C-alpha positions as CSV (number, residue, x, y, z in Angstrom):
1,M,56.0,48.6,133.2
2,R,58.6,47.0,135.4
3,N,60.2,50.4,136.1
4,V,56.9,52.0,136.9
5,R,55.9,49.2,139.3
6,A,59.3,49.5,141.0
7,V,58.2,53.0,142.1
8,F,55.7,51.4,144.5
9,N,57.3,48.0,145.3
10,D,60.8,46.9,146.3
11,P,61.6,43.7,144.4
12,A,64.8,43.2,146.5
13,A,62.5,43.0,149.6
14,G,60.2,40.5,147.8
15,E,57.4,43.1,147.5
16,Q,54.7,42.5,145.0
17,P,51.9,44.9,143.8
18,V,49.1,45.0,146.4
19,A,46.2,42.8,145.2
20,P,42.8,44.5,145.7
21,S,40.8,42.6,148.3
22,D,37.0,42.2,148.7
23,E,37.8,42.3,152.5
24,A,39.5,45.7,152.4
25,L,38.7,48.6,154.7
26,F,36.9,50.3,151.8
27,A,34.5,48.8,149.3
28,P,35.3,48.6,145.5
29,D,34.4,51.6,143.4
30,T,34.2,54.0,146.3
31,P,35.9,57.4,146.1
32,I,39.0,56.6,148.0
33,R,39.8,53.6,145.9
34,M,39.2,55.7,142.7
35,V,41.3,58.6,143.8
36,H,44.2,56.4,145.0
37,A,44.2,54.3,141.8
38,D,45.8,56.8,139.4
39,V,49.6,56.4,139.4
40,T,50.5,59.8,137.9
41,A,48.1,61.9,140.0
42,M,49.3,60.1,143.2
43,M,52.9,60.8,142.4
44,V,52.2,64.5,141.8
45,G,50.0,64.7,144.9
46,G,52.6,62.8,147.0
47,I,55.4,65.2,146.1
48,S,53.2,68.2,146.7
49,A,52.0,66.8,150.1
50,L,55.6,66.2,151.2
51,L,56.4,69.8,150.4
52,L,53.5,71.0,152.4
53,Q,54.3,68.8,155.3
54,M,57.8,70.3,155.6
55,L,56.2,73.7,156.5
56,H,55.3,72.3,160.0
57,P,58.4,72.7,162.2
58,H,57.7,69.5,164.1
59,A,57.2,67.4,161.0
60,L,60.2,68.9,159.4
61,R,62.5,68.2,162.3
62,G,61.3,64.7,162.5
63,V,62.2,64.1,158.9
64,L,65.6,65.8,159.4
65,D,66.5,63.8,162.5
66,H,65.0,60.4,161.6
67,S,64.4,60.0,157.9
68,T,66.8,58.8,155.2
69,F,65.0,60.8,152.5
70,R,68.1,62.7,151.6
71,S,69.9,59.6,150.5
72,D,66.7,57.6,149.5
73,L,63.8,59.9,148.5
74,H,62.6,57.2,146.1
75,G,62.5,54.8,149.0
76,R,60.6,57.3,151.2
77,L,58.0,57.9,148.5
78,R,57.7,54.1,147.7
79,R,57.1,53.3,151.4
80,T,54.4,56.0,151.6
81,A,52.8,54.8,148.3
82,R,52.8,51.2,149.6
83,F,51.2,52.2,152.8
84,I,48.4,54.0,150.9
85,A,48.0,51.0,148.6
86,V,47.8,48.4,151.5
87,T,45.4,50.5,153.6
88,T,43.2,51.4,150.6
89,Y,43.1,48.1,148.7
90,G,44.6,45.3,150.8
91,H,42.9,42.9,153.1
92,R,41.8,44.7,156.3
93,D,44.1,42.5,158.4
94,D,47.1,43.6,156.3
95,A,45.9,47.2,156.5
96,E,45.7,47.0,160.3
97,K,49.1,45.5,160.5
98,S,50.6,48.2,158.3
99,I,48.9,50.9,160.5
100,A,50.3,49.3,163.7
101,R,53.8,49.3,162.2
102,V,53.6,53.0,161.4
103,N,52.3,53.8,164.9
104,A,55.2,51.8,166.3
105,I,57.7,53.8,164.2
106,H,56.1,57.1,165.2
107,R,56.7,56.2,168.9
108,T,60.4,56.2,168.2
109,V,60.5,59.6,166.4
110,T,61.2,62.1,169.1
111,G,63.6,65.0,169.7
112,H,63.9,68.7,170.1
113,L,63.5,71.7,167.8
114,P,66.5,74.1,167.6
115,D,64.9,76.2,170.3
116,G,64.7,73.3,172.7
117,T,61.0,72.6,172.2
118,P,60.3,68.8,172.3
119,Y,58.6,67.1,169.4
120,S,57.1,63.7,168.9
121,A,55.6,62.0,165.8
122,T,52.8,60.9,168.0
123,E,51.5,64.4,168.5
124,P,47.9,64.4,167.2
125,S,48.0,67.9,165.7
126,V,51.2,67.2,163.8
127,L,49.7,64.0,162.5
128,A,46.6,66.0,161.5
129,W,48.7,68.3,159.4
130,V,50.5,65.4,157.7
131,H,47.2,63.8,156.9
132,L,45.6,67.0,155.8
133,A,48.5,67.7,153.4
134,E,48.1,64.2,151.8
135,A,44.3,64.2,151.6
136,T,44.1,67.6,150.0
137,C,47.0,67.1,147.6
138,F,45.9,63.6,146.5
139,L,42.4,64.9,145.8
140,D,43.6,68.1,144.1
141,A,45.8,66.1,141.8
142,H,43.0,63.7,141.0
143,L,40.7,66.7,140.1
144,R,43.3,68.2,137.9
145,Y,44.6,65.2,136.0
146,V,41.9,62.5,136.2
147,R,38.4,63.6,137.0
148,P,37.8,67.4,137.1
149,A,34.1,67.0,137.3
150,M,34.2,64.7,140.4
151,P,30.9,65.4,142.2
152,R,31.0,67.3,145.5
153,R,29.4,64.3,147.3
154,D,32.2,62.0,146.2
155,R,34.8,64.5,147.3
156,D,33.2,64.6,150.7
157,I,33.1,60.8,150.9
158,Y,36.8,60.7,150.0
159,F,37.7,62.9,153.0
160,A,35.4,60.8,155.3
161,Q,36.9,57.6,154.1
162,F,40.5,58.8,154.4
163,A,39.7,60.1,157.9
164,E,39.3,56.5,159.0
165,I,43.0,55.8,158.3
166,A,44.0,59.1,160.0
167,R,42.1,58.3,163.1
168,R,43.8,54.9,163.3
169,L,47.1,56.8,163.2
170,H,45.8,59.0,166.1
171,A,45.6,62.2,164.1
172,D,43.3,64.9,165.6
173,P,41.5,66.9,164.4
174,V,40.6,65.1,161.1
175,P,38.5,66.7,158.3
176,T,35.6,64.6,157.1
177,T,34.4,66.9,154.3
178,E,36.0,69.1,151.7
179,D,34.8,72.3,153.5
180,E,36.3,71.1,156.7
181,A,39.6,70.3,155.0
182,R,39.8,73.8,153.4
183,D,38.9,75.5,156.7
184,M,41.5,73.4,158.5
185,M,44.1,74.4,156.0
186,R,43.5,78.0,156.7
187,E,43.4,77.5,160.5
188,M,46.7,75.6,160.6
189,R,48.6,78.2,158.7
190,G,49.6,79.8,162.0
191,D,51.5,76.6,162.9
192,L,53.6,76.7,159.7
193,E,57.0,78.2,159.1
194,G,58.9,78.9,155.9
195,S,62.3,78.3,157.5
196,A,65.6,78.0,155.8
197,D,65.6,74.3,156.6
198,A,62.1,73.9,155.0
199,R,63.3,75.6,151.9
200,K,66.4,73.5,151.7
201,V,64.4,70.3,152.1
202,A,62.0,71.5,149.4
203,A,64.9,72.0,147.0
204,E,66.2,68.5,147.7
205,I,62.7,67.0,147.2
206,L,62.3,68.7,143.9
207,S,65.9,67.8,142.7
208,P,66.7,64.5,144.4
209,R,70.2,63.0,144.1
210,G,70.8,59.5,142.8
211,Q,68.0,59.4,140.2
212,S,68.6,57.5,137.0
213,G,66.8,56.0,134.0
214,A,63.1,56.5,133.8
215,A,62.9,58.3,137.2
216,L,65.4,60.9,136.1
217,A,63.5,61.5,132.9
218,V,60.1,62.2,134.5
219,Q,61.3,63.8,137.7
220,P,61.4,67.4,136.3
221,L,57.8,67.1,135.0
222,L,56.5,65.6,138.2
223,A,58.3,68.2,140.3
224,A,56.9,71.1,138.3
225,A,53.4,69.6,138.4
226,A,53.7,69.2,142.2
227,V,54.7,72.9,142.7
228,D,51.9,74.0,140.3
229,L,49.5,72.1,142.6
230,L,50.6,73.9,145.8
231,P,48.5,76.7,147.4
232,N,49.9,80.2,147.0
233,F,51.0,80.6,150.7
234,A,53.1,77.4,150.4
235,I,54.8,78.6,147.2
236,S,55.8,81.8,149.0
237,M,56.9,80.2,152.3
238,L,59.0,77.6,150.5
239,G,60.6,80.3,148.2
240,L,59.4,78.5,145.1
241,R,58.2,79.8,141.8
242,R,54.9,78.7,140.3
243,P,55.2,77.6,136.6
244,L,53.7,80.5,134.6
245,L,54.4,80.4,130.9
246,S,55.3,76.7,131.4
247,A,52.2,75.8,133.4
248,L,50.2,74.7,130.3
249,P,53.0,72.5,129.0
250,V,53.5,71.0,132.5
251,R,49.9,70.2,132.8
252,A,49.6,68.8,129.3
253,G,52.7,66.7,129.8
254,T,51.5,65.3,133.1
255,F,48.0,64.6,131.7
256,A,49.6,62.7,128.8
257,M,51.8,60.7,131.2
258,G,48.7,59.8,133.3
259,R,46.8,58.7,130.2
260,T,49.7,56.6,129.0
261,L,50.2,54.9,132.4
262,R,46.4,54.2,132.8
263,W,46.5,52.6,129.3
264,A,49.6,50.6,130.2
265,F,48.4,49.3,133.5
266,G,45.0,48.5,131.9
267,S,46.7,46.6,129.1
268,Q,48.8,44.7,131.6
269,Q,45.8,43.7,133.6
270,R,44.0,42.5,130.5
271,K,46.8,40.1,129.5
C-alpha cells in the first residue's frame, strides 16, 4: 500500500493523501468523483492522455523545453494525479489555490517551435487539447476497467463537471457532453502531428528510465493498456502497435490489478 500511495504523494515533500471534503468543488457520489477514484483506470488513462497530448506540436514543445519528464516521469505523473485529486476531492479553497499555481506555471512556459512559430502554455486551444485528451482517456479507462455500463447521462455529467476545471485553467473550447468531446476530437485532428519528436517522447513515456521495484513490475502492463486505449489515428501517428493477440491478457491483467487495488484501498480505509 505504501508503494501505491507513493505514486500519488511525495512523502519527502510532506505530502499526504488528499482527504475528501464536503466543501469540495464537486459533491460526493457524482460522476467526476467516481471516475477519478479508481487508481488503476486513472493510471492507464493518464499515460494514454499524455501520449495523445504529445501529438499537438505546441504541447509537445512545451514539454520538451520546460518539463523534467525525461528524468522524472514518475514525478510528472504524480503531480498531475495530485492536481486531479485536489481539484476533485479537496476543499474548494485548496482546489482554487492549486489551479492558481498551475495557471502561474503556464505563464512561464513559452518558446518557439523549430520553424520559429511562438508557443505559450496559456494558449486556450492548446489547453483545450490537453483537457480533451485527459477527459476522454480518463472516462474511456473507467468504462473499460471499472464501469462499462455507466449511463450516458452520467458520462455527460462527467464532461460537464470536468469542464469546470478546464475553464478555470482558461481552456477554450471545452466539451460539456460526450458527443461534444467526440466531435472535438475529430475537429482537432488537423492540429496534430505525428512528428519524430512525438514518437520519441511516446517511446520514452512507455519505457521510462529509472523505474524500480513495484513501478518497474507494473509498467509494461500499464503501458500496454494505455496504448490499447488510444484511438486508431493516434496509434498510427505515434508509430505504435496496438496489442492484438496480447490485448485480452493485457485487459485481463489490468482488470485484475484494478480489482486488487480497489480491495486493498477499501481494506485500508476500513481499518
